[in-house]
Z-matrix of the N, CA and C atoms (Angstrom, degrees):
N
C 1 1.508
C 2 1.525 1 105.78
N 3 1.413 2 111.02 1 131.71
C 4 1.482 3 115.03 2 177.38
C 5 1.516 4 106.87 3 -79.53
N 6 1.470 5 109.56 4 168.09
C 7 1.518 6 117.36 5 -177.01
C 8 1.550 7 115.37 6 -56.78
N 9 1.219 8 119.22 7 -33.67
C 10 1.486 9 123.50 8 -179.03
C 11 1.499 10 110.18 9 -68.67
N 12 1.323 11 118.81 10 -42.89
C 13 1.459 12 125.64 11 178.15
C 14 1.566 13 105.23 12 -68.49
N 15 1.305 14 121.84 13 -44.18
C 16 1.434 15 124.17 14 -177.43
C 17 1.584 16 110.80 15 -61.36
N 18 1.407 17 112.80 16 -48.75
C 19 1.449 18 118.14 17 -178.39
C 20 1.615 19 112.18 18 -64.14
N 21 1.360 20 115.82 19 -35.16
C 22 1.387 21 118.92 20 178.12
C 23 1.510 22 111.82 21 -61.63
N 24 1.442 23 113.17 22 -40.85
C 25 1.497 24 117.52 23 -178.24
C 26 1.506 25 105.29 24 -71.80
N 27 1.267 26 124.39 25 -28.68
C 28 1.516 27 124.71 26 177.28
C 29 1.573 28 109.95 27 -56.96
N 30 1.402 29 108.93 28 -51.70
C 31 1.400 30 116.72 29 -177.74
C 32 1.566 31 109.44 30 -62.29
N 33 1.213 32 121.53 31 -40.35
C 34 1.394 33 123.43 32 172.54
C 35 1.446 34 120.79 33 -63.35
N 36 1.436 35 113.76 34 -34.97
C 37 1.456 36 122.05 35 175.30
C 38 1.451 37 110.02 36 -66.11
N 39 1.351 38 122.25 37 -46.33
C 40 1.425 39 119.88 38 -176.22
C 41 1.531 40 109.41 39 -75.92
N 42 1.246 41 121.58 40 -28.23
C 43 1.414 42 121.28 41 175.51
C 44 1.604 43 111.80 42 -65.54
N 45 1.334 44 113.57 43 -37.60
C 46 1.437 45 121.10 44 173.84
C 47 1.666 46 110.91 45 -59.43
N 48 1.212 47 114.07 46 -42.94
C 49 1.497 48 120.77 47 -178.50
C 50 1.556 49 109.24 48 -67.20
N 51 1.332 50 117.36 49 -49.66
C 52 1.353 51 123.58 50 -178.79
C 53 1.543 52 113.73 51 -62.30
N 54 1.266 53 113.50 52 -41.83
C 55 1.449 54 118.21 53 175.82
C 56 1.440 55 115.04 54 -63.73
N 57 1.331 56 115.54 55 -41.57
C 58 1.481 57 124.42 56 178.45
C 59 1.633 58 108.26 57 -60.03
N 60 1.387 59 114.89 58 -48.25
C 61 1.497 60 120.12 59 -178.16
C 62 1.613 61 103.69 60 -64.17
N 63 1.301 62 121.47 61 -51.20
C 64 1.400 63 123.64 62 -171.66
C 65 1.516 64 109.27 63 -59.20
N 66 1.331 65 118.36 64 -34.81
C 67 1.498 66 120.87 65 179.17
C 68 1.583 67 108.90 66 -73.11
N 69 1.283 68 113.72 67 -43.67
C 70 1.502 69 119.35 68 -172.77
C 71 1.621 70 104.96 69 -65.17
N 72 1.269 71 113.39 70 -43.23
C 73 1.594 72 121.17 71 -172.55
C 74 1.504 73 112.28 72 -88.29
N 75 1.330 74 120.87 73 -4.92
C 76 1.435 75 121.50 74 -176.84
C 77 1.594 76 108.94 75 64.42
N 78 1.211 77 122.93 76 41.87
C 79 1.427 78 119.76 77 -177.64
C 80 1.565 79 113.06 78 -82.31
N 81 1.245 80 117.16 79 144.58
C 82 1.373 81 121.22 80 -179.60
C 83 1.522 82 112.91 81 -164.71
N 84 1.392 83 119.33 82 -157.09
C 85 1.374 84 123.59 83 178.11
C 86 1.525 85 110.84 84 -52.17
N 87 1.308 86 119.32 85 134.29
C 88 1.444 87 127.36 86 176.33
C 89 1.513 88 108.72 87 88.87
N 90 1.337 89 122.67 88 7.84
C 91 1.482 90 122.94 89 169.51
C 92 1.442 91 111.64 90 -111.86
N 93 1.339 92 112.34 91 151.12
C 94 1.481 93 120.32 92 -176.59
C 95 1.545 94 107.30 93 -120.28
N 96 1.433 95 115.03 94 132.07
C 97 1.410 96 122.87 95 -176.45
C 98 1.527 97 109.83 96 -120.40
N 99 1.341 98 116.30 97 118.95
C 100 1.415 99 120.67 98 -179.91
C 101 1.507 100 107.27 99 -89.21
N 102 1.336 101 112.08 100 142.11
C 103 1.566 102 123.21 101 -177.99
C 104 1.551 103 105.70 102 -124.42
N 105 1.370 104 113.42 103 123.08
C 106 1.380 105 118.38 104 171.02
C 107 1.558 106 108.86 105 -118.97
N 108 1.298 107 117.30 106 126.65
C 109 1.520 108 116.98 107 -174.00
C 110 1.540 109 107.20 108 -143.15
N 111 1.393 110 111.66 109 128.53
C 112 1.510 111 119.56 110 168.34
C 113 1.589 112 110.99 111 -99.35
N 114 1.274 113 115.31 112 106.64
C 115 1.410 114 116.34 113 178.40
C 116 1.534 115 109.74 114 -67.56
N 117 1.343 116 121.08 115 -25.98
C 118 1.423 117 125.78 116 177.61
C 119 1.582 118 103.98 117 -63.44
N 120 1.365 119 119.62 118 -50.62
C 121 1.426 120 121.06 119 -174.99
C 122 1.552 121 111.84 120 -63.72
N 123 1.377 122 109.25 121 -36.39
C 124 1.591 123 114.73 122 178.51
C 125 1.519 124 107.01 123 -61.15
N 126 1.313 125 121.61 124 -37.87
C 127 1.333 126 129.03 125 -176.67
C 128 1.526 127 111.82 126 -79.68
N 129 1.338 128 119.54 127 -1.69
C 130 1.434 129 121.79 128 -178.97
C 131 1.531 130 117.23 129 86.81
N 132 1.355 131 114.83 130 14.48
C 133 1.466 132 121.64 131 -177.84
C 134 1.517 133 107.84 132 -109.47
N 135 1.375 134 110.33 133 168.13
C 136 1.544 135 117.81 134 173.49
C 137 1.560 136 110.22 135 -65.86
N 138 1.327 137 117.99 136 138.02
C 139 1.379 138 118.68 137 -179.94
C 140 1.519 139 116.53 138 -55.03
N 141 1.234 140 117.73 139 138.16
C 142 1.487 141 125.84 140 -175.82
C 143 1.441 142 113.33 141 76.21
N 144 1.341 143 124.70 142 13.10
C 145 1.520 144 119.15 143 -177.94
C 146 1.535 145 111.43 144 -113.61
N 147 1.375 146 119.39 145 -19.95
C 148 1.461 147 117.31 146 -172.84
C 149 1.559 148 110.58 147 -145.28
N 150 1.332 149 112.81 148 53.20
C 151 1.477 150 117.07 149 -176.06
C 152 1.567 151 112.19 150 -58.37
N 153 1.240 152 115.80 151 146.69
C 154 1.410 153 121.66 152 -174.45
C 155 1.536 154 116.14 153 -135.53
N 156 1.342 155 114.89 154 103.96
C 157 1.405 156 116.32 155 -174.52
C 158 1.485 157 117.47 156 -66.58
N 159 1.243 158 116.14 157 -27.35
C 160 1.564 159 119.41 158 176.58
C 161 1.570 160 109.35 159 -70.21
N 162 1.317 161 118.27 160 -33.59
C 163 1.558 162 119.43 161 170.34
C 164 1.524 163 110.83 162 -64.10
N 165 1.326 164 115.70 163 -50.98
C 166 1.504 165 121.81 164 175.28
C 167 1.507 166 115.29 165 -46.17
N 168 1.346 167 112.23 166 -48.47
C 169 1.536 168 118.04 167 -179.80
C 170 1.550 169 114.01 168 -61.42
N 171 1.445 170 108.11 169 -35.36
C 172 1.502 171 108.95 170 -175.94
C 173 1.569 172 106.56 171 -71.46
N 174 1.421 173 114.88 172 -43.46
C 175 1.412 174 121.51 173 179.03
C 176 1.534 175 109.89 174 -52.61
N 177 1.297 176 117.56 175 -48.70
C 178 1.470 177 120.77 176 -171.22
C 179 1.522 178 108.38 177 -65.56
N 180 1.333 179 118.78 178 -36.82
C 181 1.446 180 122.12 179 -179.64
C 182 1.558 181 108.18 180 -64.86
N 183 1.285 182 120.63 181 -43.73
C 184 1.460 183 122.52 182 175.83
C 185 1.459 184 112.25 183 -63.46
N 186 1.388 185 118.45 184 -46.14
C 187 1.351 186 120.71 185 -177.73
C 188 1.515 187 112.01 186 -64.76
N 189 1.212 188 119.65 187 -44.07
C 190 1.563 189 126.81 188 -175.97
C 191 1.475 190 109.09 189 -66.39
N 192 1.410 191 115.10 190 -29.92
C 193 1.456 192 116.01 191 178.26
C 194 1.547 193 112.30 192 -69.50
N 195 1.374 194 115.03 193 -40.08
C 196 1.546 195 115.84 194 176.69
C 197 1.463 196 109.52 195 -71.14
N 198 1.370 197 118.86 196 -37.26
C 199 1.490 198 119.99 197 179.77
C 200 1.614 199 110.41 198 -59.29
N 201 1.229 200 116.83 199 -39.83
C 202 1.482 201 119.97 200 -176.36
C 203 1.530 202 111.22 201 -66.09
N 204 1.382 203 114.92 202 -27.58
C 205 1.376 204 119.60 203 -175.70
C 206 1.640 205 113.14 204 -82.99
N 207 1.363 206 109.16 205 -36.86
C 208 1.480 207 116.48 206 -174.90
C 209 1.484 208 112.12 207 -96.75
N 210 1.384 209 122.09 208 -20.32
C 211 1.481 210 125.08 209 174.47
C 212 1.541 211 113.67 210 82.46
N 213 1.302 212 121.20 211 7.98
C 214 1.471 213 111.41 212 172.15
C 215 1.557 214 111.39 213 -87.75
N 216 1.310 215 115.65 214 176.36
C 217 1.440 216 121.16 215 -177.05
C 218 1.536 217 105.17 216 -103.95
N 219 1.368 218 108.65 217 155.54
C 220 1.423 219 123.98 218 -175.13
C 221 1.501 220 112.52 219 -111.14
N 222 1.335 221 121.40 220 132.78
C 223 1.505 222 124.06 221 173.09
C 224 1.540 223 104.72 222 -120.99
N 225 1.258 224 120.39 223 128.16
C 226 1.545 225 126.24 224 179.61
C 227 1.587 226 108.64 225 -103.74
N 228 1.293 227 112.59 226 112.40
C 229 1.545 228 112.80 227 -178.70
C 230 1.493 229 111.20 228 -75.91
N 231 1.339 230 112.55 229 135.74
C 232 1.501 231 121.37 230 174.72
C 233 1.574 232 108.51 231 -82.18
N 234 1.283 233 117.23 232 169.44
C 235 1.509 234 124.77 233 -178.48
C 236 1.505 235 104.66 234 -79.57
N 237 1.261 236 112.09 235 178.14
C 238 1.501 237 121.58 236 -172.14
C 239 1.596 238 108.72 237 -70.45
N 240 1.328 239 121.27 238 -16.16
C 241 1.439 240 118.60 239 178.93
C 242 1.568 241 110.45 240 -75.30
N 243 1.290 242 119.18 241 -13.63
C 244 1.472 243 125.25 242 169.97
C 245 1.441 244 107.93 243 -109.77
N 246 1.338 245 118.63 244 23.15
C 247 1.516 246 116.14 245 178.91
C 248 1.455 247 118.04 246 61.63
N 249 1.323 248 119.08 247 24.02
C 250 1.499 249 123.92 248 -169.76
C 251 1.526 250 117.84 249 48.74
N 252 1.351 251 110.84 250 37.77
C 253 1.534 252 117.21 251 174.64
C 254 1.587 253 101.01 252 -66.66
N 255 1.284 254 112.77 253 168.53
C 256 1.483 255 124.87 254 -176.72
C 257 1.530 256 118.30 255 -122.31
N 258 1.360 257 114.08 256 127.90
C 259 1.429 258 115.40 257 174.47
C 260 1.564 259 111.75 258 -81.27
N 261 1.282 260 113.56 259 125.31
C 262 1.459 261 122.51 260 179.27
C 263 1.485 262 110.23 261 -140.22
N 264 1.310 263 115.30 262 157.15
C 265 1.444 264 120.95 263 173.49
C 266 1.505 265 106.89 264 -66.06
N 267 1.352 266 119.03 265 152.17
C 268 1.466 267 123.50 266 179.94
C 269 1.533 268 112.23 267 -60.84
N 270 1.297 269 115.07 268 -38.66
C 271 1.512 270 119.99 269 175.02
C 272 1.548 271 110.73 270 -59.88
N 273 1.267 272 117.17 271 -33.24
C 274 1.538 273 119.10 272 -176.81
C 275 1.519 274 103.36 273 -78.13
N 276 1.250 275 120.74 274 -36.50
C 277 1.499 276 121.41 275 176.87
C 278 1.543 277 108.26 276 -59.25
N 279 1.320 278 120.33 277 -47.87
C 280 1.444 279 123.66 278 -178.19
C 281 1.640 280 107.55 279 -69.75
N 282 1.270 281 115.56 280 -45.32
C 283 1.495 282 114.46 281 -177.55
C 284 1.490 283 115.62 282 -56.28
N 285 1.244 284 113.49 283 -42.78
C 286 1.549 285 116.27 284 178.26
C 287 1.473 286 118.67 285 -99.87
N 288 1.419 287 117.45 286 13.60
C 289 1.321 288 123.38 287 174.84
C 290 1.495 289 114.82 288 54.11
N 291 1.330 290 110.72 289 50.96
C 292 1.531 291 120.80 290 -177.02
C 293 1.513 292 113.02 291 -84.02
N 294 1.242 293 118.30 292 152.84
C 295 1.460 294 121.32 293 174.89
C 296 1.455 295 109.03 294 -89.90
N 297 1.518 296 115.50 295 122.47
C 298 1.382 297 116.52 296 179.64
C 299 1.470 298 112.14 297 -88.47
N 300 1.437 299 112.82 298 147.83
C 301 1.444 300 119.74 299 178.11
C 302 1.579 301 103.24 300 -124.87
N 303 1.376 302 116.50 301 162.51
C 304 1.447 303 116.13 302 -174.16
C 305 1.599 304 111.00 303 -114.50
N 306 1.320 305 108.40 304 116.20
C 307 1.532 306 117.67 305 171.42
C 308 1.525 307 107.65 306 -169.64
N 309 1.222 308 118.11 307 165.56
C 310 1.486 309 126.75 308 176.40
C 311 1.562 310 105.24 309 -121.28
N 312 1.270 311 114.70 310 108.91
C 313 1.542 312 115.11 311 -179.68
C 314 1.516 313 113.51 312 -65.65
N 315 1.282 314 110.94 313 130.35
C 316 1.473 315 119.83 314 173.10
C 317 1.543 316 110.24 315 -116.36
N 318 1.403 317 120.08 316 161.24
C 319 1.338 318 119.61 317 -175.14
C 320 1.557 319 114.69 318 -53.63
N 321 1.328 320 117.96 319 -41.87
C 322 1.397 321 121.00 320 179.41
C 323 1.616 322 114.57 321 -89.92
N 324 1.251 323 118.00 322 5.10
C 325 1.501 324 122.10 323 175.59
C 326 1.479 325 106.82 324 -150.27
N 327 1.372 326 119.74 325 77.88
C 328 1.358 327 121.23 326 -177.62
C 329 1.547 328 105.50 327 141.73
N 330 1.349 329 118.22 328 -40.40
C 331 1.366 330 123.92 329 179.48
C 332 1.654 331 112.57 330 101.01
N 333 1.333 332 112.00 331 150.74
C 334 1.448 333 119.16 332 -174.79
C 335 1.505 334 112.15 333 -57.31
N 336 1.370 335 118.39 334 -39.06
C 337 1.356 336 120.39 335 -171.43
C 338 1.579 337 106.79 336 -72.48
N 339 1.224 338 120.87 337 -49.10
C 340 1.454 339 127.40 338 178.71
C 341 1.485 340 109.42 339 -58.72
N 342 1.354 341 119.88 340 -43.43
C 343 1.447 342 125.42 341 176.49
C 344 1.482 343 110.02 342 -62.09
N 345 1.241 344 120.08 343 -46.33
C 346 1.481 345 121.20 344 -178.17
C 347 1.520 346 111.04 345 -68.59
N 348 1.350 347 123.37 346 -33.98
C 349 1.319 348 127.78 347 177.51
C 350 1.603 349 113.89 348 -66.52
N 351 1.461 350 109.76 349 -42.17
C 352 1.428 351 115.61 350 -179.70
C 353 1.587 352 107.00 351 -66.49
N 354 1.267 353 122.13 352 -32.73
C 355 1.414 354 121.86 353 -178.93
C 356 1.464 355 113.60 354 -75.77
N 357 1.264 356 118.09 355 -20.70
C 358 1.546 357 123.53 356 -172.59
C 359 1.621 358 110.58 357 -98.15
N 360 1.297 359 118.07 358 -22.33
C 361 1.358 360 120.33 359 -179.74
C 362 1.472 361 117.96 360 -73.62
N 363 1.315 362 116.17 361 155.19
C 364 1.522 363 115.68 362 -178.91
C 365 1.512 364 116.06 363 -69.74
N 366 1.344 365 113.32 364 -47.22
C 367 1.376 366 119.80 365 176.49
C 368 1.552 367 114.82 366 -138.99
N 369 1.351 368 112.60 367 73.28
C 370 1.454 369 119.08 368 -165.61
C 371 1.591 370 110.60 369 -75.57
N 372 1.180 371 113.87 370 152.64
C 373 1.615 372 118.83 371 173.11
C 374 1.528 373 104.54 372 -156.93
N 375 1.230 374 115.00 373 171.59
C 376 1.587 375 122.54 374 176.18
C 377 1.381 376 112.33 375 -108.08
N 378 1.319 377 113.04 376 133.05
C 379 1.475 378 120.31 377 170.51
C 380 1.593 379 107.86 378 -105.02
N 381 1.401 380 112.71 379 145.46
C 382 1.365 381 118.12 380 -172.61
C 383 1.608 382 108.58 381 -68.96
N 384 1.223 383 115.72 382 -38.66
C 385 1.457 384 121.44 383 177.04
C 386 1.578 385 111.70 384 -158.55
N 387 1.278 386 116.44 385 168.19
C 388 1.465 387 119.54 386 174.93
C 389 1.571 388 105.54 387 -140.56
N 390 1.303 389 108.68 388 170.20
C 391 1.493 390 119.19 389 167.43
C 392 1.570 391 107.19 390 -125.99
N 393 1.314 392 113.86 391 85.65
C 394 1.412 393 121.39 392 -175.57
C 395 1.506 394 114.71 393 -75.18
N 396 1.247 395 114.76 394 154.30
C 397 1.548 396 122.32 395 177.09
C 398 1.430 397 112.06 396 -79.80
N 399 1.404 398 117.41 397 -21.05
C 400 1.529 399 121.13 398 -175.23
C 401 1.465 400 101.27 399 -162.32
N 402 1.434 401 110.50 400 173.23
C 403 1.419 402 118.94 401 176.20
C 404 1.400 403 113.61 402 -172.91
N 405 1.360 404 118.02 403 155.55
C 406 1.416 405 126.93 404 177.21
C 407 1.508 406 107.01 405 -127.44
N 408 1.322 407 111.80 406 132.10
C 409 1.518 408 120.23 407 -176.69
C 410 1.547 409 104.31 408 -123.63
N 411 1.375 410 109.51 409 122.70
C 412 1.480 411 121.07 410 -179.24
C 413 1.371 412 107.20 411 -117.38
N 414 1.418 413 117.26 412 111.25
C 415 1.358 414 122.69 413 -176.29
C 416 1.480 415 120.48 414 92.64
N 417 1.322 416 118.05 415 11.45
C 418 1.452 417 123.43 416 174.88
C 419 1.528 418 109.55 417 66.08
N 420 1.326 419 119.94 418 53.67
C 421 1.403 420 122.91 419 175.80
C 422 1.463 421 122.52 420 -89.18
N 423 1.361 422 112.28 421 0.17
C 424 1.448 423 122.58 422 168.27
C 425 1.646 424 110.40 423 77.34
N 426 1.268 425 117.47 424 59.27
C 427 1.384 426 120.11 425 -179.77
C 428 1.590 427 118.58 426 -81.34
N 429 1.390 428 110.97 427 -3.23
C 430 1.422 429 118.36 428 -175.23
C 431 1.507 430 116.72 429 -57.89
N 432 1.245 431 115.79 430 -29.16
C 433 1.496 432 120.95 431 175.40
C 434 1.427 433 113.00 432 -63.36
N 435 1.380 434 119.52 433 -16.18
C 436 1.439 435 119.28 434 -179.11
C 437 1.440 436 114.16 435 -113.03
N 438 1.382 437 117.63 436 20.24
C 439 1.477 438 119.16 437 176.21
C 440 1.503 439 109.27 438 -108.46
N 441 1.294 440 112.92 439 150.23
C 442 1.539 441 117.90 440 -179.68
C 443 1.551 442 104.30 441 -69.61
N 444 1.299 443 112.87 442 161.63
C 445 1.508 444 124.02 443 166.05
C 446 1.671 445 109.73 444 -76.51
N 447 1.151 446 117.33 445 127.91
C 448 1.383 447 140.82 446 10.78
C 449 1.465 448 110.23 447 -114.17
N 450 1.369 449 119.63 448 122.29
C 451 1.440 450 121.88 449 176.75
C 452 1.497 451 112.65 450 -68.62
N 453 1.344 452 112.18 451 135.78
C 454 1.502 453 121.91 452 173.23
C 455 1.449 454 107.69 453 -110.99
N 456 1.330 455 117.49 454 117.43
C 457 1.513 456 116.47 455 179.70
C 458 1.572 457 112.86 456 -64.33
N 459 1.289 458 114.12 457 148.46
C 460 1.412 459 115.89 458 -177.06
C 461 1.528 460 107.67 459 -134.96
N 462 1.300 461 121.96 460 128.60
C 463 1.511 462 122.35 461 -172.78
C 464 1.608 463 103.23 462 -109.31
N 465 1.257 464 119.76 463 102.43
C 466 1.408 465 124.25 464 176.28
C 467 1.507 466 108.23 465 -72.37
N 468 1.363 467 110.84 466 152.09
C 469 1.483 468 118.50 467 -178.19
C 470 1.518 469 111.04 468 -55.92
N 471 1.341 470 117.39 469 -38.51
C 472 1.493 471 123.73 470 -176.57
C 473 1.592 472 103.42 471 -87.50
N 474 1.311 473 120.58 472 118.82
C 475 1.389 474 123.26 473 -172.79
C 476 1.517 475 112.60 474 -96.37
N 477 1.343 476 116.67 475 -12.55
C 478 1.462 477 121.95 476 178.62
C 479 1.594 478 115.75 477 -139.09
N 480 1.266 479 114.77 478 148.96
C 481 1.538 480 115.77 479 168.93
C 482 1.505 481 100.96 480 -118.69
N 483 1.260 482 116.43 481 120.77
C 484 1.498 483 118.23 482 -170.03
C 485 1.585 484 110.72 483 58.82
N 486 1.266 485 112.08 484 -124.91
C 487 1.444 486 117.50 485 178.57
C 488 1.607 487 114.28 486 -97.07
N 489 1.329 488 111.89 487 0.88
C 490 1.536 489 117.14 488 -168.43
C 491 1.551 490 107.96 489 -96.78
N 492 1.277 491 115.89 490 134.81
C 493 1.411 492 123.18 491 177.96
C 494 1.574 493 108.77 492 -72.62
N 495 1.355 494 115.81 493 140.80
C 496 1.505 495 117.27 494 177.51
C 497 1.502 496 110.79 495 -114.73
N 498 1.385 497 109.04 496 136.19
C 499 1.406 498 113.65 497 165.69
C 500 1.510 499 114.67 498 -129.27
N 501 1.284 500 121.99 499 152.75
C 502 1.425 501 122.61 500 -174.16
C 503 1.481 502 110.79 501 -141.79
N 504 1.355 503 113.29 502 166.43
C 505 1.523 504 117.84 503 -177.83
C 506 1.474 505 104.94 504 -164.04
N 507 1.435 506 110.19 505 151.65
C 508 1.470 507 116.53 506 163.13
C 509 1.508 508 105.83 507 -122.72
N 510 1.312 509 117.14 508 -179.97
C 511 1.496 510 117.50 509 -170.78
C 512 1.606 511 107.42 510 -127.05
N 513 1.241 512 116.92 511 156.32
C 514 1.431 513 120.01 512 172.68
C 515 1.537 514 110.93 513 -136.01
N 516 1.314 515 120.03 514 156.85
C 517 1.430 516 120.08 515 -179.86
C 518 1.550 517 112.36 516 -60.52
N 519 1.398 518 116.41 517 152.71
C 520 1.439 519 118.05 518 178.53
C 521 1.557 520 106.23 519 -67.01
N 522 1.444 521 114.05 520 142.16
C 523 1.474 522 117.55 521 170.19
C 524 1.515 523 108.72 522 -85.21
N 525 1.359 524 116.10 523 132.58
C 526 1.474 525 117.35 524 -176.61
C 527 1.510 526 100.14 525 -127.53
N 528 1.502 527 108.56 526 162.33
C 529 1.508 528 116.64 527 169.34
C 530 1.547 529 116.16 528 109.76
N 531 1.259 530 114.89 529 -21.37
C 532 1.484 531 114.30 530 176.29
C 533 1.605 532 117.53 531 85.70
N 534 1.249 533 115.22 532 -155.52
C 535 1.532 534 120.84 533 179.57
C 536 1.430 535 116.00 534 -57.48
N 537 1.315 536 116.79 535 -41.30
C 538 1.416 537 117.55 536 -176.19
C 539 1.559 538 118.03 537 -89.26
N 540 1.422 539 115.27 538 1.75
C 541 1.402 540 118.01 539 179.61
C 542 1.558 541 111.66 540 -71.49
N 543 1.369 542 111.51 541 149.19
C 544 1.490 543 120.06 542 170.95
C 545 1.458 544 110.14 543 -114.22
N 546 1.315 545 114.02 544 135.70
C 547 1.456 546 120.48 545 -177.44
C 548 1.567 547 119.64 546 -111.58
N 549 1.420 548 110.51 547 0.09
C 550 1.493 549 116.90 548 174.54
C 551 1.518 550 104.13 549 -150.54
N 552 1.350 551 116.24 550 143.87
C 553 1.417 552 116.59 551 173.36
C 554 1.550 553 111.40 552 -77.06
N 555 1.308 554 115.33 553 148.04
C 556 1.385 555 120.81 554 -178.59
C 557 1.624 556 105.73 555 -67.01
N 558 1.323 557 115.90 556 159.29
C 559 1.466 558 121.25 557 -179.24
C 560 1.500 559 110.74 558 -63.65
N 561 1.344 560 124.60 559 -47.30
C 562 1.486 561 128.01 560 177.29
C 563 1.512 562 103.73 561 -109.59
N 564 1.302 563 115.71 562 122.95
C 565 1.398 564 122.24 563 172.17
C 566 1.550 565 116.52 564 -101.79
N 567 1.289 566 113.88 565 139.85
C 568 1.583 567 117.24 566 174.08
C 569 1.521 568 106.50 567 -90.38
N 570 1.378 569 117.62 568 107.20
C 571 1.393 570 121.33 569 -171.23
C 572 1.458 571 116.36 570 -64.79
N 573 1.374 572 117.82 571 -17.52
C 574 1.560 573 119.68 572 -173.79
C 575 1.551 574 106.56 573 -100.83
N 576 1.317 575 125.26 574 16.94
C 577 1.409 576 124.43 575 173.38
C 578 1.525 577 117.65 576 -64.14
N 579 1.269 578 115.37 577 -32.90
C 580 1.501 579 128.03 578 -176.35
C 581 1.538 580 113.68 579 -82.92
N 582 1.316 581 118.09 580 -13.96
C 583 1.505 582 121.48 581 179.05
C 584 1.395 583 117.33 582 -60.09
């Protein structure tokens, strides 16, 4: 398989994973999904050693296609050299009241995926951190710091993108109140119980 065919399949692989997660977690408008991706790991190398912009471009295409159909927002995690800040559209920064930080991600300082996302967005900027509703981690990039509490692990059917292991999660609200707490109203309520 030549590089163009391989890259095209990588975009399709990541789109399949994101669509599966979005369906399982009922993600849509008003939700934020964090993406962490090591193009080095996808290519079978150690994280941070062999970033590949052409791989990142194909991943972005697949992810953006799913995003456009479901309506959620995407945040792309930078590498440790930019303190794992996130590339988002300016409208997303404003919608979620995120704190902006100043840098332009580059393949060697931010990572190939963040760099590719920054160059393809309409009005890109960096957010210091997010509390995403869900996320996909390709290559064990440690996106957990950007997920809301409580993270619920999700195991997509596709376990790898290229050579990189994939993990995913969505989040749920914290359950509070202890043994007497109720988390869902019964189907038929007796309206005079609180009198």
